[in-house]
C-alpha positions in Angstrom: 0.0 0.0 0.0 1.6 3.3 -1.0 0.1 5.4 1.8 -2.5 5.4 4.7 -4.5 8.3 6.1 -6.5 8.0 9.3 -9.9 9.4 10.0 -10.7 12.2 12.3 -12.6 11.9 15.6 -16.0 12.7 14.1 -18.6 10.0 13.5 -18.8 9.0 9.8 -21.2 7.5 7.3 -20.5 4.9 4.7 -22.2 4.4 1.4 -23.9 1.1 0.6 -22.3 0.6 -2.8 -24.4 -2.4 -4.0 -27.9 -0.7 -3.4 -26.8 2.9 -4.1 -28.5 3.9 -0.8 -26.8 5.9 2.0 -27.1 4.1 5.4 -26.2 5.2 8.8 -23.4 3.2 10.6 -22.7 3.0 14.2 -20.7 5.9 15.6 -17.1 5.3 16.3 -16.3 6.0 19.9 -13.7 8.6 20.7 -10.4 7.1 21.6 -9.0 7.6 25.1 -7.2 10.9 25.6 -3.9 9.2 26.2 -4.0 7.5 22.8 -1.7 9.0 20.3 -3.7 9.7 17.1 -1.4 10.1 14.1 -3.2 12.1 11.4 -2.0 12.1 7.8 0.9 9.8 8.5 2.0 8.2 5.3 3.8 4.9 5.5 6.1 4.2 2.6 8.6 1.5 1.8 10.3 3.7 -0.7 12.9 6.4 -0.3 12.1 9.1 2.2 9.8 6.9 4.3 9.9 6.6 8.1 12.6 4.4 9.5 11.7 0.9 10.4 12.4 1.7 14.1 9.9 4.5 14.3 7.8 4.0 17.5 4.2 4.8 16.4 1.1 3.9 18.4 -1.9 3.4 16.2 -5.6 3.7 17.0 -7.4 0.7 18.3 -10.4 1.6 16.1 -9.9 3.5 13.0 -11.2 3.9 9.4 -8.7 3.3 6.7 -9.2 5.8 3.8 -7.1 4.9 0.8 -5.1 7.7 -0.6 -6.3 8.7 -4.1 -4.0 7.3 -6.7 -2.2 9.6 -9.0 -3.8 9.7 -12.5 -2.0 7.4 -14.9 -0.3 8.9 -17.8 -1.7 8.3 -21.2 0.5 6.1 -23.4 0.2 8.6 -26.2 1.8 11.4 -24.0 4.7 9.4 -22.8 8.1 11.1 -23.0 9.6 8.0 -24.4 7.4 6.6 -27.2 7.3 2.9 -28.0 9.4 1.9 -31.0 8.1 -0.2 -33.8 10.3 -3.1 -35.0 11.7 -0.8 -37.6 12.8 1.7 -34.9 10.4 4.5 -35.7 8.1 6.2 -33.2 4.9 4.1 -32.8 1.7 5.4 -31.2 -0.5 2.7 -29.9 -3.6 5.0 -30.2 -3.3 4.8 -34.0 -3.6 1.0 -34.0 -7.1 -0.3 -34.7 -8.3 -2.9 -32.1 -8.1 -5.8 -34.5 -4.3 -5.3 -35.0 -3.3 -5.3 -31.4 -3.4 -9.1 -31.2 -0.5 -10.4 -33.4 -1.7 -13.9 -33.8 -5.3 -13.0 -34.7 -6.3 -14.3 -38.2 -7.2 -11.7 -40.7 -10.9 -11.1 -41.4 -10.5 -11.9 -45.1 -7.9 -12.7 -47.7 -6.0 -9.8 -49.3 -7.7 -8.4 -52.4 -6.2 -9.3 -55.7 -3.9 -6.9 -57.5 -6.0 -4.7 -59.7 -3.8 -2.3 -61.5 -1.0 -3.5 -63.6 0.1 -6.9 -64.8 -1.9 -9.2 -62.5 0.2 -11.8 -60.6 -1.8 -14.6 -59.1 1.3 -15.7 -57.1 2.0 -12.2 -55.7 1.5 -11.3 -52.1 -0.5 -8.2 -51.3 0.6 -6.5 -48.0 -0.1 -3.2 -46.8 -0.8 -1.1 -43.7 -3.8 -2.1 -41.6 -7.1 -0.6 -42.9 -8.9 1.5 -40.3 -12.5 0.6 -40.4 -14.4 -2.2 -42.2 -16.4 0.3 -44.3 -13.3 1.6 -45.9 -12.0 -1.9 -46.5 -15.3 -3.0 -48.1 -15.1 0.0 -50.5 -11.6 -0.9 -51.6 -12.7 -4.5 -52.2 -15.5 -3.2 -54.4 -12.9 -1.4 -56.5 -10.7 -4.4 -56.9 -13.7 -6.6 -57.9 -14.6 -4.2 -60.6 -11.1 -4.5 -62.2 -11.1 -8.3 -61.8 -14.3 -8.6 -63.6 -13.1 -6.4 -66.4 -10.5 -8.8 -67.8 -13.3 -10.6 -69.8 -15.5 -7.5 -70.3 -19.2 -7.3 -69.9 -20.1 -6.4 -73.5 -20.5 -2.8 -72.7 -18.4 -0.1 -74.4 -15.6 1.1 -72.2 -13.9 3.5 -74.6 -14.3 5.0 -78.2 -10.6 5.7 -78.9 -7.5 4.2 -77.2 -3.7 5.0 -77.8 -0.7 3.7 -75.9 2.9 2.6 -76.4 2.5 -1.0 -75.3 4.8 -2.4 -72.7 8.4 -2.0 -71.8 10.7 -5.1 -71.8 13.6 -5.6 -69.5 17.1 -5.3 -70.9 18.5 -8.2 -72.8 21.1 -10.4 -71.0 24.7 -9.1 -71.1 27.3 -11.9 -70.8 29.6 -12.0 -67.8 33.3 -10.9 -68.1 35.4 -13.7 -69.6 37.2 -14.4 -66.3 33.9 -15.1 -64.5 33.0 -18.8 -65.0 31.2 -21.4 -63.0 32.9 -24.7 -62.5 32.0 -28.3 -63.3 34.0 -31.0 -61.7 36.4 -28.3 -60.6 37.1 -26.9 -64.1 35.8 -23.7 -65.6 32.7 -24.2 -67.8 32.4 -22.3 -71.1 28.7 -21.5 -71.4 26.9 -19.6 -74.2 24.8 -16.6 -73.1 21.5 -18.4 -72.9 22.8 -21.2 -70.6 25.0 -18.8 -68.6 22.0 -16.5 -67.9 20.0 -19.4 -66.4 23.0 -20.6 -64.4 23.3 -17.0 -63.0 19.7 -17.1 -61.7 20.6 -20.0 -59.5 24.1 -18.6 -58.6 22.6 -15.5 -57.1 20.7 -17.7 -54.6 23.2 -20.2 -53.5 23.5 -18.8 -50.0 19.7 -19.0 -49.5 18.3 -22.2 -48.1 16.5 -23.8 -51.1 14.5 -26.9 -51.0 15.5 -30.1 -52.7 12.4 -29.6 -55.0 13.7 -26.1 -56.0 17.1 -27.6 -56.9 15.6 -30.4 -58.9 13.3 -28.3 -60.9 16.0 -25.8 -61.7 18.5 -28.4 -62.8 15.8 -30.2 -65.0 15.0 -26.9 -66.8 18.7 -25.8 -67.0 19.5 -29.2 -68.7 16.8 -28.4 -71.4 18.5 -25.1 -72.1 21.9 -26.9 -72.3 20.6 -29.2 -75.0 20.0 -26.2 -77.3 22.9 -24.1 -76.0 25.5 -26.6 -74.8 28.9 -25.7 -73.2 31.4 -24.6 -75.9 34.0 -27.1 -74.8 31.6 -30.1 -75.2 31.3 -30.8 -71.5 28.2 -32.9 -70.6 26.5 -31.5 -67.6 24.7 -34.4 -65.8 25.3 -34.0 -62.1 24.0 -31.2 -60.0 26.4 -31.9 -57.2 29.4 -31.4 -59.6 28.3 -27.8 -60.3 30.1 -25.0 -58.5 28.2 -21.6 -59.0 30.3 -19.7 -56.4 32.5 -17.7 -58.9 29.3 -16.2 -60.4 27.9 -15.5 -57.0 31.0 -13.7 -55.9 30.9 -11.6 -59.0 27.3 -10.6 -58.4 28.1 -9.6 -54.8 31.0 -7.5 -56.0 28.7 -5.7 -58.4 26.1 -5.1 -55.6 28.9 -3.5 -53.5 30.0 -1.4 -56.4 26.5 0.0 -57.0 26.1 0.7 -53.2 29.4 2.8 -53.4 28.1 5.0 -56.2 27.8 8.7 -55.5 24.5 10.5 -55.3 25.3 12.2 -58.6 25.8 8.8 -60.3 22.6 7.4 -58.8 20.6 10.4 -59.9 22.0 10.0 -63.4 20.9 6.4 -63.5 17.5 7.3 -62.3 17.2 10.1 -64.9 18.0 7.7 -67.7 15.5 5.1 -66.4 12.8 7.7 -66.1 13.6 9.0 -69.6 13.2 5.5 -71.0 9.9 4.8 -69.3 8.3 8.2 -69.7 6.2 7.3 -72.8 4.8 4.2 -71.2 3.4 5.9 -68.1 0.1 7.1 -69.7 -2.2 6.4 -72.6 -4.9 8.4 -74.4 -8.4 7.3 -73.6 -11.1 9.1 -75.6 -8.6 11.9 -75.9 -7.9 12.1 -72.2 -4.5 11.3 -70.7 -4.8 8.4 -68.2 -2.2 6.7 -66.1 -1.3 3.0 -66.8 -1.1 0.7 -63.8 1.9 -1.4 -64.7 3.6 -1.3 -68.0 6.8 -3.3 -67.2 7.2 -6.9 -68.4 8.7 -9.2 -65.7 12.3 -10.3 -66.4 13.1 -14.0 -66.6 14.1 -15.9 -63.5 13.4 -18.9 -61.3 9.8 -19.3 -60.0 9.6 -19.2 -56.3 5.8 -19.7 -55.6 4.2 -19.8 -52.1 5.1 -22.4 -49.5 6.0 -25.8 -50.9 4.9 -25.1 -54.5 5.5 -28.2 -56.7 7.0 -26.0 -59.4 9.4 -24.0 -57.3 12.7 -23.5 -59.0 11.3 -23.8 -62.5 12.5 -21.5 -65.2 10.3 -18.5 -66.1 11.0 -17.8 -69.7 11.9 -14.4 -71.1 8.7 -12.8 -72.4 9.1 -11.5 -75.9 6.8 -9.5 -78.2 5.7 -12.7 -79.9 4.1 -13.7 -76.6 2.0 -10.5 -76.1 -1.4 -9.5 -77.4 -2.0 -5.8 -77.7 -5.4 -4.1 -77.4 -5.7 -0.7 -78.9 -8.1 1.6 -80.9 -8.6 0.9 -84.6 -7.3 4.2 -85.7 -4.3 4.3 -83.3 -0.8 3.6 -84.5 0.4 0.2 -83.4 3.3 0.6 -80.8 6.7 -0.6 -81.7 8.3 -3.1 -79.2 11.5 -1.8 -77.5 13.2 -5.2 -78.3 13.4 -7.1 -81.6 10.2 -8.9 -82.6 6.5 -8.5 -83.5 3.4 -8.6 -81.4 1.6 -11.9 -81.2 -1.6 -10.2 -82.1 -3.1 -6.7 -82.2 -6.9 -6.4 -81.4 -9.4 -3.6 -81.0 -11.8 -4.7 -78.2 -13.4 -1.7 -76.5 -15.5 -3.9 -74.2 -12.4 -4.4 -72.0 -9.9 -2.0 -70.4 -6.7 -4.1 -70.5 -4.0 -2.9 -72.9 -1.8 -6.0 -73.2 -1.9 -9.6 -72.1 0.3 -12.7 -72.1 0.5 -16.1 -70.4 3.2 -17.0 -67.8 4.8 -20.3 -68.8 5.2 -21.9 -65.4 1.7 -21.5 -63.9 -0.2 -20.9 -67.1 -1.7 -17.7 -65.5 -2.8 -14.8 -67.7 -1.1 -11.5 -67.0 -2.8 -8.2 -67.9 -1.7 -4.6 -68.2 -4.6 -2.3 -67.0 -5.3 1.4 -66.9 -4.7 2.6 -63.4 -7.5 1.9 -60.9 -8.1 5.7 -60.3 -8.9 6.4 -64.0 -12.1 7.8 -65.3 -13.1 4.4 -66.7 -14.3 3.3 -63.3 -17.3 5.6 -63.4 -17.9 5.0 -67.0 -17.9 1.2 -66.6 -20.5 1.5 -63.8 -23.1 3.3 -65.9 -26.1 1.0 -66.4 -26.9 2.4 -69.8 -23.4 1.9 -71.4 -23.9 1.3 -75.1 -23.3 -2.0 -76.7 -20.5 -2.2 -79.3 -21.6 -1.7 -82.9 -21.9 -4.9 -84.9 
C-alpha cells in the first residue's frame, strides 16, 4: 500500500455501494485521551519513508481511507514513445483494435492486384485498414477490375492509344574471367545457358528446398541441350556444379553499386525515367490516363508460395511474340523496345486491358490495365453503357 490516512474523531457515514443507498453506521467511539492519534501519517517503503524503528502507536479503532491514486499517464503522451520493430516512433492509439493481437487471423484474404500486370502468385501486403467500411469500399474497386478482364459487352472507350509495354534489358554476358565450374574446371557457357545458371548462382546462400534444386536443374539441362557448353562438357550431375564464382561476381557488383555517389545514382534514375516516360500514360477518348503497370517481368526462377511443386522452375523471357496488344482501330500500333513483332493486335473496346500474355510456369494470364483511379471506373459503372456496334 503506497500510503495510509487516518480518519478524524467525528462520526462517519459509509455508502452502501451495492444498493446505491446511503445508510447510517454506528458511531465510532472517541479514543482515550492518552492514545496517540497520528493524522495524515504516510507509511512508505520507498525512499524518504519513516525508519523501520519508528515508534508509532496506532488507534485501536480507526477507518482506513485509501489515498487517491495519482492519475495514470496516457501512453500517447509518454516522454519515451514505444518503437516499432523498424525503430520508428509508434503510437498505440493509432492501431485499430483488431491489429493489437499479433496472432489473430485476418478477417479476409487480401484483395487481388487490380492495376498493372496481375500476378496470381504475388503477395499483397499493406498497412492495416482503419474501419471495415473503408476496406469494403476498396474490395469493391478491386472486384470491378477483376471482372473487367473478360469484359461485360458494354463499351468502355471509343478511342485508345498507348505505347505498349516495356521489356527488361537483354542479357549481357559475364566478363570472360567469371565462369562457374563443373568437376572443378571452368565451364564455357553460351549466353542463354549462362543467364539461367546465373539465376541460381545469385541464390546459392539461400536455403533452397530439394524440390527447388531439382526443378532448376531439370530446366537448365533443357537449355543446355539447345545451348551446350562450348568445350563439349556434358553436364549431368547437379552436385558437380560450382556456382560460387558467379555468386562472388554478383556480390561485388552489388557492393560497387552501393558505393556509387549520389550524382551517379541520380543520373541512372534520370536515364531510367527517360526510357519509361512514354509508357506511363495512354490516351483514352482523348484524355491522358495513367497506366497501372507497363513493365514486363524479367526471366528468372519461379519461387511460388510455400512448398509449391514448381518452385525453382525457369520463367522464360517474355518476348513481343508472346504478347497481345489491345488498342483503338485508328491508333498507331506501338513498336516493341526489343526485336520482334506482337503476337496479335486487337481492338476490343469492351475491356480495359491494354496488353496480355501467359506466364509459362503456372499458365496464368497477365494483364496490363489502366490505373484503378482512371475515369473508366465511373464510365464502366453506368447501367446504360452502349453495346458495341456490330
